[in-house]
N, C-alpha and C positions, 0 to 999 in steps of 0.2 A: 407572327414573329415570336420566338421563344423568349420567356422571361430571362432577364439578365441575372447572372449569378452574382452574389455579393463578393467583393474582393477578399482575398485571403488576408487575415489580420496577422500581423507579426506579434508574437508574444512579448510581454513586457520584459525588459532586460533581465530582471531578477526573478521572473516567474519560474518556479520549480528548481531554483538553485540548491535548496537544501531539502530536496525530495528526490525519490527514485520513481521512475516510471515502472509500470508492471514488468515490461521486458527487462529493464535494467536490474530490478530486484531479483527476478527469476534467474538471470545469468549469474548475478553475484552469489546467490545462495545455491546455485546449481540444481534448481528445481524447475518444474514447468510453470508457465504463466497461469495455467489452470489451478495449480496448487496455491499460488499467491492469491488468485481471485477467490478461492475457497476460504482462505484465511480472512479476507476482507468481508465476504458474504456472511461468514459465521460470526463476525464481530471480534475475532481474536487479534486483528491488526488494524489500527486506525488508519484513516485515509483522508485526503482532501481532494477537492475537485478543482482543477485549474484549467480554465478555458475548455471545459467539458471533458477533460481527461482525468482519470484517477491517478493520484500520486500518493506515495507513502513517505511521510517525513523521515529523514535520515535518522533522527534521534529515536523515533518510535521503532524503526526497523532494528536498530542496534540494541535497544532495550529489550525487544522481543527475542532477538537472537541470544543475548546474554542470559535472559531468564530461562530459555530452553536449556542452556548448558548447566544452569544451577539447580534445576528442579530434580527431584528424586525420580528414579525410574518407576513407571506405573502410576504416577500421581497425575491422573487426568480427570480428577473428579469435577473440576470446573473448567476444563479446557487445557490447551497446551501450556498455558502460563500458570495454571492453578489459580487464576484470578477470574472474576466475573468478566464477561465479554465487554469489549469496548464498543463505542459507536463512532460515527463519522465525526471528525474534528470540524469545528466551525471557525 
């Protein structure tokens, strides 16, 4: 007899309410999911993990986007934000 699979768990009612999934953020920014993943991997965009899925806080995404608009052209000395890289939020 095959082992039973554990039942699917429903996410908490407020889990992820003020975060974007990677597909949501990619659509919003009109970029590929790969581009979003690269920003996470390189530490330029912070993330949280909710029930095993990567999520980007809305405030962090908006701050990142506005910082990109404000930076001077060619100023990539420390990354897209001109700041040291960030790490996963806890």
